Structure formats: structure tokens, C-alpha cells
N, CA and C of each residue as an Amber inpcrd file, in Angstrom:
protein
   495
  67.0780000-182.2570000  58.8950000  66.8830000-180.8300000  58.5180000
  67.8400000-180.3810000  57.5240000  67.4870000-179.6180000  56.6660000
  68.4230000-179.1190000  55.4750000  69.2530000-177.9960000  56.1530000
  70.4890000-177.9300000  55.3260000  71.3960000-176.8950000  55.9140000
  70.9090000-175.5150000  56.0240000  70.1480000-175.1820000  55.0840000
  69.4710000-173.7930000  55.0940000  68.6060000-173.6640000  56.3350000
  67.7680000-174.6240000  56.5960000  66.9790000-174.6270000  57.8780000
  67.6040000-174.4470000  59.0660000  68.9730000-174.9510000  59.1380000
  69.7430000-174.9130000  60.4170000  70.1150000-173.4540000  60.6910000
  70.0220000-172.5680000  59.7080000  70.4110000-171.1600000  59.8420000
  69.2960000-170.3190000  60.3870000  68.0700000-170.7770000  60.3950000
  66.9050000-170.0350000  60.9490000  66.8320000-170.3560000  62.4950000
  67.0350000-169.3500000  63.3020000  67.3740000-169.5380000  64.6720000
  66.2930000-168.7320000  65.5180000  66.0120000-169.2160000  66.7610000
  65.3220000-168.3700000  67.7250000  66.3010000-167.3320000  68.2940000
  65.8250000-166.3640000  69.0970000  66.8050000-165.4110000  69.6620000
  67.7670000-166.0990000  70.5270000  67.3370000-167.0380000  71.4730000
  68.3900000-167.6940000  72.3460000  69.2770000-168.5600000  71.6340000
  68.8800000-169.2380000  70.5570000  69.8160000-170.0630000  69.7450000
  70.7460000-169.0380000  69.0330000  70.4260000-167.8800000  68.4950000
  71.1480000-166.9710000  67.8180000  72.3140000-166.4970000  68.8270000
  71.8080000-166.0120000  70.0390000  72.7220000-165.5110000  71.0700000
  73.7850000-166.5560000  71.4050000  73.5280000-167.8150000  71.4660000
  74.4930000-168.9050000  71.7220000  75.4740000-169.0090000  70.6520000
  74.7760000-168.9580000  69.4210000  75.7640000-168.9880000  68.1040000
  76.7740000-167.8510000  68.0900000  76.1930000-166.6430000  68.4080000
  77.0650000-165.4250000  68.2590000  78.1620000-165.4930000  69.3210000
  77.7350000-166.1130000  70.5590000  78.7890000-166.1620000  71.6960000
  79.8840000-167.2020000  71.0770000  79.4920000-168.2060000  70.5080000
  80.4760000-169.2830000  69.9860000  81.3460000-168.5310000  68.9370000
  80.7150000-167.8890000  68.0610000  81.5310000-167.1140000  66.9440000
  82.4690000-166.2350000  67.5810000  82.1240000-165.3970000  68.6310000
  83.0110000-164.4580000  69.3080000  84.2070000-165.1870000  69.9650000
  83.9160000-166.3300000  70.4730000  84.9810000-167.1350000  71.1650000
  85.9800000-167.5560000  70.1000000  85.5690000-167.7600000  68.8360000
  86.4240000-168.1540000  67.7960000  87.0760000-166.9260000  67.1630000
  86.8940000-165.7260000  67.6700000  87.3890000-164.4800000  67.0680000
  86.6700000-163.9490000  65.8600000  85.6210000-164.3670000  65.6220000
  84.8340000-164.0320000  64.4310000  84.1460000-162.6850000  64.6060000
  84.1760000-161.9090000  63.5690000  83.5330000-160.6930000  63.5480000
  82.1530000-160.6270000  63.0190000  81.0890000-160.2970000  63.8240000
  79.7070000-160.4600000  63.5130000  79.1470000-159.2210000  62.9600000
  78.5730000-159.3310000  61.6920000  77.8450000-158.2660000  60.9350000
  76.3300000-158.4150000  61.1580000  75.4950000-157.4400000  61.3390000
  74.0800000-157.4840000  61.4780000  73.5350000-156.5000000  60.3930000
  72.3730000-157.0890000  59.8200000  71.5850000-156.1860000  59.0510000
  70.1600000-156.6730000  59.1260000  69.1850000-156.0080000  58.6240000
  67.8220000-156.4360000  58.8460000  66.9700000-155.9900000  57.5930000
  65.7840000-156.6230000  57.4010000  64.7850000-156.1800000  56.4000000
  63.7070000-157.1330000  56.3700000  62.8520000-156.8530000  55.3690000
  61.6740000-157.7090000  55.0110000  62.0070000-158.8040000  53.9920000
  62.6440000-158.4310000  52.8930000  63.0940000-159.3500000  51.8610000
  61.9850000-160.1140000  51.4030000  60.9070000-159.3580000  50.9540000
  59.7060000-159.9810000  50.5500000  59.8510000-160.5240000  49.2000000
  60.3180000-159.8520000  48.1690000  60.6740000-160.3630000  46.9130000
  62.2510000-160.0810000  46.6990000  62.9390000-161.1710000  46.6200000
  64.4570000-160.9680000  46.6410000  64.9950000-160.6640000  45.2640000
  65.6690000-159.6580000  45.0060000  66.1770000-159.1760000  43.7300000
  67.6370000-158.9710000  43.8020000  68.1960000-158.7800000  42.6400000
  69.7590000-158.5430000  42.5330000  70.2380000-157.5450000  43.5810000
  69.5230000-156.5320000  43.7580000  69.9370000-155.4080000  44.7050000
  70.1120000-155.9760000  46.0800000  69.2250000-156.9100000  46.4460000
  69.4330000-157.6560000  47.8150000  70.5770000-158.4120000  47.8340000
  70.9050000-159.2990000  46.7030000  71.9580000-160.0470000  46.7340000
  73.3630000-159.3450000  46.7480000  73.2860000-158.1630000  45.9770000
  74.5810000-157.3600000  45.9540000  74.8650000-156.8470000  47.3610000
  73.7590000-156.2750000  48.0120000  73.8100000-155.6040000  49.3720000
  74.2550000-156.6610000  50.4050000  73.6490000-157.8190000  50.4780000
  73.9010000-158.8110000  51.5660000  75.4000000-159.3710000  51.3670000
  75.7690000-159.6450000  50.0800000  77.1480000-160.1700000  49.9310000
  78.0780000-159.1770000  50.3100000  77.9050000-157.8240000  50.0360000
  78.8750000-156.8630000  50.4960000  78.9440000-156.7100000  52.0180000
  77.6350000-156.7670000  52.5740000  77.6650000-156.7570000  54.0500000
  78.4250000-157.7810000  54.7410000  78.2770000-159.0720000  54.2070000
  78.9430000-160.2320000  54.6380000  80.5360000-160.0590000  54.5860000
  80.9370000-159.3340000  53.5700000  82.3290000-159.1610000  53.3030000
  82.9850000-158.1730000  54.4360000  82.1530000-157.5030000  55.1960000
  82.5850000-156.5680000  56.3370000  82.9010000-157.4170000  57.4910000
  82.7560000-158.6950000  57.5330000  83.0330000-159.4720000  58.6800000
  83.1240000-160.8770000  58.4510000  83.0720000-161.7250000  59.3930000
  83.2160000-163.1380000  59.2460000  81.7640000-163.9350000  59.2040000
  80.8000000-163.3760000  59.9620000  79.5030000-163.9550000  59.9720000
  78.4070000-162.8130000  59.7160000  77.3510000-163.1660000  58.9730000
  76.2940000-162.1370000  58.7890000  75.0780000-162.6630000  59.3530000
  74.5520000-161.9120000  60.1980000  73.1700000-162.2330000  60.9500000
  72.0840000-161.2290000  60.3310000  71.0230000-161.8680000  59.8320000
  70.0330000-161.1970000  59.1530000  68.7200000-161.1800000  60.1640000
  68.3470000-160.0390000  60.5980000  67.0290000-159.8830000  61.2760000
  66.0020000-159.7820000  60.2490000  64.9980000-160.5810000  60.3170000
  63.9410000-160.7210000  59.2700000  62.5980000-160.3390000  59.9450000
  61.9290000-159.3530000  59.3480000  60.6440000-158.8840000  59.8890000
  59.6320000-160.0280000  59.7540000  58.8550000-160.2590000  60.8410000
  57.7440000-161.2500000  60.8490000  56.5740000-160.7200000  59.8580000
  55.7840000-161.6550000  59.4660000  54.7450000-161.2010000  58.5400000
  53.8830000-160.0540000  59.1960000  53.4860000-160.0810000  60.4250000
  52.7230000-159.0160000  61.1070000  53.5210000-157.7130000  60.9870000
  54.8520000-157.7840000  61.2870000  55.7900000-156.6030000  61.2530000
  55.8230000-155.9740000  59.8210000  55.8900000-156.8600000  58.7940000
  55.8550000-156.4170000  57.3460000  54.5420000-155.7460000  57.1240000
  53.4900000-156.2490000  57.5840000  52.0670000-155.7180000  57.2640000
  51.9580000-154.3110000  57.8650000  52.4870000-154.1740000  59.1000000
  52.4490000-152.9220000  59.7510000  53.2130000-151.8540000  59.0130000
  54.3510000-152.2900000  58.5110000  55.4090000-151.3330000  57.9530000
  54.9350000-150.9410000  56.4300000  54.4940000-152.0560000  55.7100000
  54.2180000-151.8840000  54.1370000  52.8900000-151.9510000  53.8540000
  51.8420000-152.2570000  54.7450000  50.4220000-152.1570000  54.3680000
  49.7890000-153.6450000  54.3120000  48.4460000-153.6090000  54.2470000
  47.7530000-154.9640000  54.5010000  48.0330000-156.0450000  53.2980000
  48.5090000-155.5000000  52.1690000  48.7560000-156.3990000  51.0330000
  50.2140000-157.0760000  51.1230000  50.8660000-156.7410000  52.0760000
  52.2340000-157.3170000  52.1580000  52.4010000-158.0000000  53.6150000
  53.1810000-159.0420000  53.6120000  54.2500000-159.4340000  52.6350000
  53.5290000-160.3250000  51.6200000  54.1400000-160.4370000  50.3990000
  53.6780000-161.3160000  49.4230000  53.9930000-162.9190000  49.6510000
  55.0880000-163.0890000  50.4660000  55.5600000-164.3220000  50.8300000
  55.5980000-164.4160000  52.3590000  55.1000000-165.5700000  52.9550000
  55.1800000-165.6020000  54.3880000  56.6170000-165.6900000  55.0570000
  56.6470000-165.5120000  56.2850000  57.9870000-165.4850000  57.0050000
  58.8640000-166.7150000  56.7650000  58.2290000-167.7490000  56.7600000
  58.9580000-169.0900000  56.6760000  59.5210000-169.1030000  55.2330000
  58.7010000-168.8580000  54.2510000  59.2510000-168.8150000  52.8100000
  60.4080000-167.8630000  52.7710000  60.2550000-166.6360000  53.2670000
  61.2710000-165.5780000  53.1100000  62.5890000-166.0920000  53.9860000
  62.2840000-166.7680000  55.0810000  63.4870000-167.1030000  55.9120000
  64.2270000-168.2350000  55.0560000  63.5460000-169.1860000  54.5970000
  64.1750000-170.1470000  53.7980000  65.0590000-169.7120000  52.5280000
  64.4210000-168.7150000  51.7730000  65.0330000-168.0850000  50.6160000
  66.2610000-167.4780000  51.0730000  66.2700000-166.6670000  52.1630000
  67.3580000-165.9330000  52.5740000  68.5110000-166.9000000  53.2020000
  68.0470000-167.8430000  53.8500000  69.0660000-168.8350000  54.4240000
  69.8190000-169.6370000  53.3530000  69.2880000-169.7040000  52.1470000
  69.8700000-170.4440000  51.1040000  71.1700000-169.7930000  50.4900000
  71.2910000-168.5960000  50.7700000  72.4770000-167.7910000  50.3960000
  73.7640000-168.0640000  51.3450000  74.8430000-168.4100000  50.6180000
  76.0450000-168.6750000  51.3330000  76.5810000-167.5630000  52.3160000
  76.2300000-166.3810000  51.8830000  76.6710000-165.1760000  52.6950000
  75.8600000-164.8060000  53.8790000  74.7730000-165.5550000  54.0190000
  73.8930000-165.3430000  55.2190000  74.1320000-166.5500000  56.1480000
  74.6430000-166.1690000  57.3920000  75.0070000-167.1680000  58.3320000
  73.9730000-167.6080000  59.4350000  73.0890000-166.5840000  59.6910000
  72.0550000-166.8500000  60.6170000  70.8620000-165.8400000  60.3350000
  69.7710000-166.4650000  60.5810000  68.4020000-165.5620000  60.4300000
  67.6320000-165.6760000  61.7020000  67.1100000-164.5540000  62.1170000
  66.3960000-164.4830000  63.3520000  65.0230000-163.6000000  63.0340000
  63.8750000-163.9520000  63.3190000  62.6910000-163.2320000  63.0920000
  62.5800000-162.2810000  64.1880000  61.9930000-161.0200000  63.8610000
  61.5620000-160.0610000  64.9180000  60.2330000-159.4560000  64.5530000
  59.5540000-159.2340000  65.4980000  58.1270000-158.7210000  65.3740000
  57.9760000-157.3140000  65.5850000  59.0110000-156.6020000  66.1850000
  58.8390000-155.1550000  66.5020000  58.9590000-154.2840000  65.1640000
  58.5980000-153.0210000  65.2880000  58.6640000-152.1700000  64.2090000
  60.1280000-151.9530000  63.7710000  61.0290000-151.9350000  64.7630000
  62.4910000-151.8640000  64.4090000  63.3040000-152.9200000  64.9670000
  64.4720000-153.1080000  64.4840000  65.2560000-154.1800000  65.0780000
  65.9700000-153.7110000  66.4480000  65.6530000-152.5630000  66.9470000
  66.3930000-152.0530000  68.0930000  66.6570000-153.1290000  69.2320000
  65.7280000-153.7860000  69.7620000  65.8270000-154.7530000  70.8190000
  66.8660000-155.9700000  70.3290000  66.5630000-156.2240000  69.2170000
  67.4820000-157.3600000  68.6250000  68.9220000-157.0230000  68.5490000
  69.0960000-155.8040000  68.0780000  70.5650000-155.2750000  68.0150000
  70.9800000-155.1380000  69.3880000  70.2870000-154.5520000  70.2920000
  70.6740000-154.5680000  71.7780000  71.1310000-156.0750000  72.3330000
  70.3780000-156.8740000  71.8700000  70.7150000-158.3150000  72.3180000
  71.9160000-158.8990000  71.7080000  72.0190000-158.7820000  70.2590000
  73.1690000-159.3700000  69.6350000  74.4240000-158.6290000  69.7390000
  74.4210000-157.3240000  69.9460000  75.6730000-156.4320000  70.0610000
  76.6110000-156.7390000  68.9600000  76.1910000-156.5900000  67.6250000
  77.0790000-156.8690000  66.5130000  78.2100000-155.9880000  66.4960000
  79.3240000-156.5100000  65.8130000  80.6030000-155.8790000  65.6590000
  80.4230000-154.8140000  64.4800000  79.5910000-155.0420000  63.6060000
  79.3630000-154.2300000  62.5410000  77.8470000-154.1590000  62.2550000
  77.2190000-152.9660000  62.2720000  75.7450000-152.8210000  61.8280000
  75.7310000-152.1330000  60.5240000  74.9590000-152.7100000  59.5040000
  74.8960000-152.2480000  58.1760000  73.5470000-152.1080000  57.7200000
  73.5050000-150.9350000  56.8550000  72.2070000-150.7760000  56.0520000
  72.5620000-150.0610000  54.8590000  71.5860000-150.0370000  53.9650000
  71.9040000-149.4160000  52.6100000  72.1510000-147.9690000  52.7030000
  72.8730000-147.3440000  51.6650000  73.1270000-145.9870000  51.7200000
  71.9280000-145.0190000  51.5550000  70.6570000-145.6240000  51.5820000
  69.5190000-144.7880000  51.6190000  69.3460000-144.2360000  53.1250000
  70.2020000-144.7950000  53.9490000  70.2280000-144.3690000  55.3030000
  71.5220000-143.6050000  55.5950000  71.4790000-142.7620000  56.5780000
  72.9550000-142.2780000  57.1380000  73.2360000-142.9170000  58.5130000
  74.4340000-143.0030000  58.9230000  74.6620000-143.6360000  60.0630000
  73.7770000-143.2340000  61.2690000  73.5140000-141.8750000  61.3450000
  72.6980000-141.3750000  62.4140000  71.2360000-141.8840000  62.3180000
  70.7820000-142.3120000  61.1510000  69.3870000-142.6930000  60.9860000
  69.2140000-144.1850000  61.0760000  70.3100000-144.8590000  61.2280000
  70.2710000-146.4250000  61.2950000  69.8110000-146.7420000  62.6770000
  68.7140000-147.4030000  62.9060000  68.2400000-147.8780000  64.1940000
  69.3340000-148.6560000  64.8980000  69.6340000-148.3660000  66.0820000
  70.6840000-149.1310000  66.8490000  72.0650000-148.7120000  66.6550000
  72.2000000-147.6320000  66.0010000  73.5250000-147.1450000  65.6880000
  74.3020000-146.8330000  66.9920000  73.5030000-146.2120000  67.9350000
  74.1550000-145.7490000  69.2020000  74.5720000-146.9760000  70.0830000
  73.7430000-147.9740000  70.1060000  74.1060000-149.2840000  70.8350000
  75.4290000-149.8460000  70.4160000  75.5780000-149.8930000  68.9670000
  76.7070000-150.5490000  68.4050000  77.8990000-149.7390000  68.6270000
  77.8440000-148.3310000  68.3570000  78.9810000-147.4620000  68.6580000
  79.4520000-147.4970000  70.1220000  78.4670000-147.5410000  71.0630000
  78.7980000-147.4130000  72.4340000  79.6230000-148.6730000  72.8360000
  79.2800000-149.7920000  72.1480000  80.0030000-151.0620000  72.4160000
  81.2760000-151.2430000  71.6260000  81.7820000-150.1360000  70.9390000
  82.9840000-150.1770000  70.3050000  82.7870000-150.7770000  68.8770000
  81.5680000-151.0040000  68.3950000  81.4760000-151.5070000  66.9850000
  81.3520000-150.4150000  66.0560000  81.2320000-150.8100000  64.7250000
  81.1470000-149.9360000  63.6890000  79.7720000-149.9930000  62.9750000
  79.3210000-148.7740000  62.4220000  78.0480000-148.6690000  61.6510000
  78.4630000-148.2390000  60.3260000  77.9510000-148.9520000  59.2640000
  78.3530000-148.7210000  57.8940000  77.2070000-148.7110000  57.0410000
  77.3050000-148.0060000  55.9530000  76.2550000-147.9940000  54.8540000
  77.0550000-148.6650000  53.6190000  76.1040000-149.2830000  52.7740000
  76.5450000-149.9640000  51.5680000  75.8050000-149.1910000  50.3370000
  76.5010000-148.8490000  49.3110000  75.7070000-148.4430000  48.2400000
  74.8340000-149.2990000  47.6200000  73.7070000-148.8650000  47.3870000
  72.5350000-149.7750000  46.9570000  72.7570000-149.6740000  45.3120000
  72.4740000-150.8270000  44.7100000  72.4870000-150.9050000  43.1640000
  71.2050000-150.1310000  42.7790000  71.3750000-149.1550000  41.8880000
  70.2400000-148.3240000  41.5160000  69.3370000-149.1520000  40.4780000
  67.9300000-148.8110000  40.5690000  67.1220000-149.4790000  39.6830000
  66.4970000-150.7600000  40.2310000  66.8300000-151.1700000  41.4730000
  66.3050000-152.3570000  42.1270000  65.6780000-152.0560000  43.3980000
  64.3310000-152.3430000  43.4820000  63.7270000-152.2620000  44.7550000
  62.3950000-153.2250000  44.6570000  62.0460000-153.7250000  45.7560000
  60.8690000-154.5210000  45.7550000  59.7140000-153.8000000  45.1640000
  59.4730000-152.5240000  45.6220000  58.3620000-151.6520000  45.1790000
  58.4130000-151.5760000  43.7220000  59.4900000-151.4780000  43.0890000
  59.6690000-151.4370000  41.5730000  59.2400000-152.6620000  40.9890000
  59.7400000-153.6660000  41.5190000  59.1840000-155.1890000  41.0160000
  57.7260000-155.2630000  41.1840000  57.1400000-154.9840000  42.2510000
  55.7600000-155.0990000  42.4620000  54.9600000-154.1810000  41.4900000
  55.4150000-152.9720000  41.2940000  54.8620000-151.9380000  40.3590000
  54.9010000-152.5530000  38.9400000  55.9830000-153.1550000  38.4380000
  56.2260000-153.6600000  37.1960000  55.2850000-154.9180000  36.8300000
  55.0990000-155.8410000  37.8890000  54.3130000-157.0060000  37.7710000
  52.7880000-156.4360000  37.7630000  52.4690000-155.4910000  38.5500000
  51.0790000-154.9810000  38.4290000  50.6980000-154.3160000  37.0340000
  51.7080000-153.6110000  36.5860000  51.5550000-152.9150000  35.3670000
  51.4730000-153.8660000  34.0940000  52.3640000-154.8650000  34.2760000
  52.2560000-156.0350000  33.1420000  50.9830000-156.8110000  33.2970000
  50.3940000-157.0210000  34.4420000  49.2140000-157.7730000  34.6850000
  48.0390000-156.8370000  34.0750000  48.0670000-155.6250000  34.4310000
  47.1010000-154.6250000  33.8910000  47.0310000-154.4890000  32.2720000
  48.1940000-154.4720000  31.7260000  48.3820000-154.5360000  30.3060000
  47.8190000-155.7440000  29.6350000  47.9400000-156.8750000  30.2400000
  47.5410000-158.1410000  29.7250000  45.9980000-158.3290000  29.7800000
  45.2630000-157.6450000  30.7310000  43.8190000-157.6630000  30.9380000
  43.1130000-156.6810000  30.2790000
């Protein structure tokens, strides 16, 4: 098994890994998303998220979850492809797939020390913020790099394709 594949965990495997990290005094950061087409904005965001602690856990939406959130034409890449791409980054320490609309149950199970989302959210609108705060953790937002979004990338590809035909 390749090192990146070893980062893709089931929930029980993740919880065991998080317990091990906590025993070692490691600070666990959690974020989530679809990460369908990875762009520079994602890389910037995730690297900054990882710098808020010692380990970064990424909750990744399953294909069915992405379709429910983004529509029937998404995701463009299947969950195993997205998992492998995300696992290849040094700043992502573990990936777990979740099928719910939100990562609330996952956050409840993991109990991260730091919960992070982009600054298109406020602390109060981040799913699971109350769970993390009640457990003595922190909830933070990271400034997003302007001009980068998956929707913008998709729109540009479609516009370019339309121009060529």
C-alpha cells in the first residue's frame, strides 16, 4: 500500500488514530469538503488549516453526498480519486469519507481540538461549532484566496469548450 493510501481511513480506524495522536499530545485539526477539482485556493486553505495544529483530519463528502449538495452532474471525480489526491498532500494527515449532508456526526465522533472552515463562514454558521466549543476546542476561519473556486474552474472549462465548438 502506498503512503497516501494509508491516510484514507474508516471511522473506527480514524478514531483509533486520533486517540493515538492525543496520547502523544498532538493537537487535532478538522475540516471538511468535497474537493472535486483541487485548485490553489484549496491548497492554501488546507496548508493554513494544518498549521493550526499538529494533525489535519479531512472529512471528505462521498459521491452521493456531493451529488445531493451540488447536483446530479457532480462530483466530476469519484470519491476514491478525490481521496487519493487529497491524501497526497503532506499537510493532510488523515481522510475519512462521510455520507451525510453535513459532517456533524463525524465532528461529534472525532472531537477535534480545532474546527476550521473558510472565511465564507462565521463561527456560528460552521456545522459542529457548538460540539467543539463545548469540549474546550477552538473554531476558526481561514481567509480564502480570492478568485479560486471549483465553480469558477468548471465555468471556465465549460466556456472554453463552448468557444472551441
